[in-house]
C-alpha positions as CSV (number, residue, x, y, z in Angstrom):
1,M,-0.1,0.1,-0.1
2,P,1.4,3.5,-1.1
3,A,2.5,5.8,1.9
4,D,-0.5,8.0,1.5
5,G,-2.4,4.9,2.4
6,R,-4.5,4.6,-0.5
7,R,-4.8,1.4,-2.6
8,G,-3.7,0.9,-6.1
9,G,-0.8,3.5,-6.0
10,H,-2.5,6.4,-7.8
11,R,-4.9,9.4,-6.8
12,R,-8.3,9.5,-8.2
13,R,-10.5,12.6,-8.2
14,G,-14.3,12.7,-8.2
15,G,-14.3,8.9,-7.4
16,R,-15.4,7.5,-10.8
17,R,-13.7,6.3,-13.6
18,G,-14.9,6.9,-17.3
19,D,-14.6,4.4,-20.0
20,V,-11.0,5.0,-21.4
21,R,-11.5,2.9,-24.7
22,N,-14.6,5.4,-25.7
23,A,-12.7,8.6,-24.5
24,A,-9.5,7.4,-26.8
25,L,-11.9,6.8,-29.6
26,A,-13.6,9.9,-29.3
27,L,-10.3,12.0,-29.1
28,L,-8.7,10.2,-31.8
29,A,-11.7,10.9,-34.0
30,E,-10.6,14.4,-33.6
31,Q,-7.2,14.3,-34.3
32,P,-4.4,11.7,-33.7
33,M,-3.0,11.7,-30.3
34,N,-0.4,10.0,-28.0
35,G,-1.1,8.5,-24.8
36,Y,0.1,11.5,-22.9
37,Q,-2.0,14.1,-25.0
38,I,-5.0,11.7,-24.5
39,I,-4.4,12.0,-20.5
40,K,-4.1,15.8,-20.6
41,A,-7.4,16.0,-22.9
42,V,-9.4,13.8,-20.8
43,A,-8.6,16.0,-17.8
44,E,-9.1,19.0,-19.3
45,R,-12.5,17.7,-20.7
46,T,-13.8,16.7,-17.0
47,D,-12.2,19.8,-15.1
48,D,-9.6,17.3,-13.5
49,L,-12.2,15.0,-11.9
50,W,-10.9,11.9,-14.1
51,R,-7.4,11.8,-15.1
52,P,-6.7,8.2,-16.5
53,G,-3.2,6.9,-15.5
54,P,-0.7,5.4,-18.3
55,G,-1.5,2.0,-16.7
56,S,-5.0,2.5,-18.3
57,V,-4.4,4.5,-21.3
58,Y,-1.6,2.4,-23.0
59,P,-3.2,-0.9,-22.4
60,A,-6.7,0.7,-24.0
61,L,-4.7,1.9,-26.8
62,G,-2.6,-1.4,-27.2
63,L,-6.4,-3.0,-27.1
64,L,-7.8,-0.3,-29.5
65,E,-4.4,-1.3,-32.0
66,D,-5.2,-5.1,-31.8
67,E,-8.7,-4.7,-32.9
68,G,-7.7,-2.6,-36.0
69,L,-9.3,0.7,-35.0
70,I,-6.4,2.8,-34.5
71,E,-2.5,2.4,-35.8
72,P,0.8,4.3,-34.7
73,Q,1.8,7.1,-36.8
74,A,5.1,9.2,-36.5
75,A,3.7,13.0,-35.4
76,E,4.9,15.5,-37.6
77,G,8.1,17.2,-36.8
78,S,8.5,15.5,-33.3
79,G,9.3,11.6,-34.5
80,R,7.1,10.5,-31.3
81,K,4.5,8.0,-31.9
82,V,0.8,9.4,-32.1
83,F,-2.3,7.1,-32.5
84,A,-4.8,7.7,-35.6
85,L,-7.9,5.8,-36.3
86,T,-8.0,3.4,-39.1
87,E,-10.5,3.1,-41.8
88,A,-12.0,0.6,-39.6
89,G,-11.9,2.9,-36.8
90,T,-13.6,5.6,-38.6
91,A,-16.3,3.2,-39.5
92,Y,-16.4,2.1,-35.8
93,V,-16.8,5.7,-34.4
94,A,-19.5,6.4,-37.0
95,E,-21.8,3.2,-36.0
96,H,-21.1,4.3,-32.6
97,R,-21.6,8.0,-32.8
98,D,-24.4,8.0,-29.9
99,E,-22.2,6.0,-27.8
100,L,-19.1,8.0,-28.2
101,A,-20.7,11.5,-28.3
102,D,-19.6,12.4,-25.1
103,P,-17.7,9.8,-23.1
104,F,-16.9,12.3,-20.4
105,T,-20.4,12.9,-19.1
106,P,-20.8,9.8,-17.1
107,V,-17.9,11.1,-14.8
108,T,-18.7,15.2,-14.9
109,G,-22.6,15.0,-15.3
110,P,-23.4,14.0,-11.8
111,R,-20.3,15.6,-10.1
112,D,-21.3,19.0,-11.2
113,A,-23.2,19.5,-8.1
114,F,-20.6,17.9,-5.7
115,V,-18.0,20.0,-7.1
116,D,-19.9,23.1,-6.1
117,A,-20.6,21.5,-2.8
118,R,-17.0,20.5,-2.3
119,R,-16.1,24.1,-2.7
120,E,-18.6,25.4,0.0
121,V,-17.2,22.6,2.2
122,G,-13.7,24.2,1.7
123,Q,-14.8,27.3,2.7
124,L,-16.5,26.2,5.8
125,A,-13.4,24.2,6.7
126,M,-11.4,27.4,6.3
127,A,-13.8,29.2,8.7
128,I,-13.6,26.4,11.2
129,Q,-9.8,26.2,11.3
130,Q,-9.9,30.0,12.3
131,V,-12.2,29.4,14.9
132,V,-9.9,26.7,16.2
133,M,-7.0,28.5,16.0
134,A,-8.1,32.1,17.3
135,G,-11.6,31.3,19.1
136,D,-11.9,30.7,22.8
137,E,-13.4,27.3,24.3
138,Q,-17.0,28.7,24.0
139,Q,-16.8,29.8,20.4
140,I,-15.2,26.3,19.5
141,A,-17.8,24.4,21.2
142,A,-20.5,26.5,19.7
143,T,-19.2,25.7,16.4
144,R,-19.1,22.1,17.3
145,T,-22.4,22.1,17.8
146,L,-23.3,24.0,14.8
147,L,-21.3,21.3,12.9
148,A,-23.4,18.4,14.5
149,D,-26.9,20.2,14.1
150,T,-25.7,20.8,10.2
151,R,-24.7,17.2,9.8
152,R,-28.1,16.0,11.4
153,A,-30.2,18.6,9.2
154,V,-28.4,17.5,5.9
155,Y,-29.4,13.6,6.8
156,R,-33.1,14.8,7.5
157,L,-32.8,16.6,4.0
158,L,-31.8,12.9,2.3
159,A,-34.5,11.5,4.4
160,E,-36.9,14.0,2.9
161,D,-38.1,14.9,6.4
162,D,-40.0,18.1,6.6
163,S,-38.6,19.3,9.7
164,T,-35.6,20.6,8.1
165,S,-37.3,23.8,7.6
166,S,-36.0,25.0,10.9
167,A,-32.1,24.6,9.9
């Protein structure tokens, strides 16, 4: 297990993974790219909620190459290898246009609300830190009570309890 206590040795943002294969095909339908460019493009299109690692991108590219959907090419000017759709790949993308239209939505769609809430939680954490660092015992105790009451109110919202109107 890595020193940070997480399993798998990589950092995931947002908690949900997307379909690397479909993301790669969608991006390669726009232009030839290498694996690093695919990783960056996925991160950009998901506001950094999904950043697939080389350990998932390069095997996916290998499988797509084995399926005959992509092929390596030398990039103009750099000599680096990029991948481009083959004729079969172009046909596959056309046949599966709906499926490949936006492979990033499953990652970003349900997470938009979470990202907004996470910003609020971050601001709340900063306020709590200020109370703990500069407040007296009475202010700290009052803050803890507020936090406990707020947590219970959030769970009541989730349970669709009408008694949340007082919180």
